[in-house]
Residue frames as qw, qx, qy, qz and C-alpha x, y, z in Angstrom:
[[0.570, 0.692, 0.428, 0.110, -24.81, -13.43, 8.49],
 [0.413, -0.269, 0.260, 0.830, -22.65, -11.42, 6.11],
 [0.364, 0.853, 0.294, -0.233, -23.91, -8.36, 4.27],
 [0.549, -0.033, 0.394, 0.736, -22.03, -7.53, 1.05],
 [0.238, 0.902, 0.253, -0.257, -22.32, -4.04, -0.42],
 [0.650, 0.483, 0.111, 0.576, -20.53, -2.17, -3.18],
 [0.410, -0.088, -0.195, 0.886, -18.38, 0.90, -2.49],
 [0.146, -0.372, -0.242, -0.884, -21.06, 3.36, -3.62],
 [0.628, -0.559, -0.456, -0.294, -23.65, 1.84, -1.30],
 [0.672, -0.318, -0.403, 0.534, -21.10, 1.81, 1.53],
 [0.222, 0.133, -0.052, 0.964, -20.48, 5.55, 1.02],
 [0.349, -0.392, -0.252, -0.813, -24.16, 6.40, 1.09],
 [0.780, -0.454, -0.303, -0.307, -25.15, 3.97, 3.88],
 [0.437, 0.370, -0.653, 0.495, -22.05, 4.06, 6.11],
 [0.347, -0.349, 0.469, -0.734, -23.90, 4.91, 9.33],
 [0.889, -0.058, 0.020, -0.454, -26.33, 2.01, 8.86],
 [0.825, 0.284, -0.473, 0.124, -23.49, -0.36, 7.99],
 [0.139, 0.429, -0.643, 0.619, -21.63, 0.68, 11.13],
 [0.627, -0.255, 0.334, -0.656, -24.72, -0.05, 13.22],
 [0.949, 0.102, -0.204, -0.220, -24.96, -3.50, 11.66],
 [0.607, 0.382, -0.587, 0.376, -21.29, -4.17, 12.39],
 [0.161, -0.407, 0.557, -0.706, -21.73, -2.99, 15.99],
 [0.818, -0.129, 0.156, -0.538, -24.61, -5.45, 16.28],
 [0.633, -0.313, 0.706, 0.045, -22.17, -8.24, 15.41],
 [0.803, 0.520, 0.290, -0.032, -22.82, -8.63, 11.70],
 [0.508, -0.241, 0.455, 0.690, -19.93, -8.84, 9.23],
 [0.455, 0.830, 0.154, -0.286, -20.20, -6.27, 6.46],
 [0.642, -0.066, 0.475, 0.598, -18.12, -6.84, 3.35],
 [0.279, 0.821, -0.031, -0.497, -17.44, -3.95, 1.01],
 [0.753, 0.193, 0.517, 0.357, -16.81, -5.01, -2.58],
 [0.096, 0.691, -0.292, -0.655, -15.07, -3.20, -5.41],
 [0.441, 0.382, -0.614, -0.532, -16.03, -4.21, -8.95],
 [0.884, -0.079, -0.256, -0.382, -17.98, -7.13, -7.51],
 [0.733, 0.120, -0.583, 0.329, -14.99, -8.54, -5.64],
 [0.615, -0.751, -0.220, 0.096, -14.79, -8.45, -1.82],
 [0.407, 0.669, -0.269, 0.560, -12.23, -5.83, -0.78],
 [0.042, 0.328, -0.605, 0.724, -12.61, -5.10, 2.94],
 [0.481, -0.472, -0.738, -0.041, -14.61, -6.28, 5.92],
 [0.199, -0.526, 0.203, -0.802, -16.26, -3.94, 8.42],
 [0.656, -0.351, -0.663, 0.084, -16.54, -5.51, 11.87],
 [0.475, -0.863, -0.048, -0.165, -16.93, -4.28, 15.43],
 [0.402, 0.575, -0.537, 0.468, -13.57, -3.24, 16.87],
 [0.793, -0.600, -0.086, -0.063, -12.57, -4.88, 20.10],
 [0.013, 0.817, -0.556, 0.154, -9.26, -4.08, 21.80],
 [0.740, 0.182, -0.642, 0.079, -6.93, -7.04, 22.17],
 [0.638, -0.394, -0.522, 0.407, -6.03, -6.22, 25.78],
 [0.209, -0.971, -0.105, -0.037, -5.88, -3.33, 28.20],
 [0.528, 0.538, -0.342, 0.561, -2.61, -1.43, 28.32],
 [0.672, -0.649, -0.262, 0.243, -0.91, -1.18, 31.68],
 [0.173, 0.911, -0.216, 0.305, 1.01, 2.06, 32.28],
 [0.285, -0.754, 0.553, -0.210, 4.48, 1.61, 33.75],
 [0.996, -0.002, 0.040, -0.077, 4.82, -2.03, 32.80],
 [0.790, 0.379, -0.206, 0.435, 8.47, -1.53, 31.78],
 [0.222, -0.894, 0.226, -0.317, 9.35, 0.70, 34.73],
 [0.588, -0.624, 0.515, -0.018, 12.73, -0.27, 36.16],
 [0.873, 0.119, 0.434, 0.187, 13.55, -2.54, 33.19],
 [0.591, 0.637, 0.183, 0.459, 14.83, 0.09, 30.78],
 [0.422, -0.664, -0.009, 0.617, 17.64, 2.58, 31.28],
 [0.491, 0.798, 0.167, 0.308, 18.14, 5.58, 29.03],
 [0.633, -0.105, -0.111, 0.759, 21.58, 7.14, 29.23],
 [0.099, -0.776, -0.213, 0.586, 21.83, 10.81, 30.14],
 [0.024, -0.520, 0.435, 0.735, 23.52, 11.54, 26.81],
 [0.555, 0.351, 0.754, 0.034, 20.95, 9.59, 24.79],
 [0.436, 0.825, 0.353, 0.070, 20.05, 12.54, 22.61],
 [0.271, -0.775, 0.291, 0.492, 23.52, 14.10, 22.58],
 [0.766, 0.625, 0.085, 0.123, 25.17, 14.68, 19.22],
 [0.596, -0.592, 0.280, 0.465, 28.96, 14.47, 19.38],
 [0.178, 0.722, -0.458, -0.487, 31.56, 15.54, 16.86],
 [0.204, -0.168, 0.937, 0.229, 32.07, 11.89, 15.99],
 [0.429, 0.523, 0.709, -0.200, 28.32, 11.53, 15.35],
 [0.320, 0.817, -0.013, -0.479, 28.51, 14.54, 13.06],
 [0.027, 0.532, -0.742, -0.406, 31.40, 12.99, 11.08],
 [0.311, 0.096, 0.945, 0.033, 29.54, 9.68, 10.87],
 [0.401, 0.662, 0.562, -0.292, 26.38, 11.37, 9.60],
 [0.355, 0.904, 0.047, -0.234, 27.77, 14.07, 7.36],
 [0.822, 0.363, -0.029, 0.438, 31.30, 12.96, 6.56],
 [0.564, -0.466, -0.075, 0.677, 34.48, 14.90, 7.26]]
């Protein structure tokens, strides 16, 4: 079931609307009678795995170095 509320009601009843969304209900917030946004329970798409790119990427030692040529390229001669 979808609950549609106007912006004013959403401001005054936000906690209740969040509880409804957490319970699985779609809550639509309308502006001037037209649906604007939908409040739904957030669910992460997938778990992040630290170190997934380890060994695949190399960053040069001078990665953040700024040479005279870089200075000319950025600021002109």
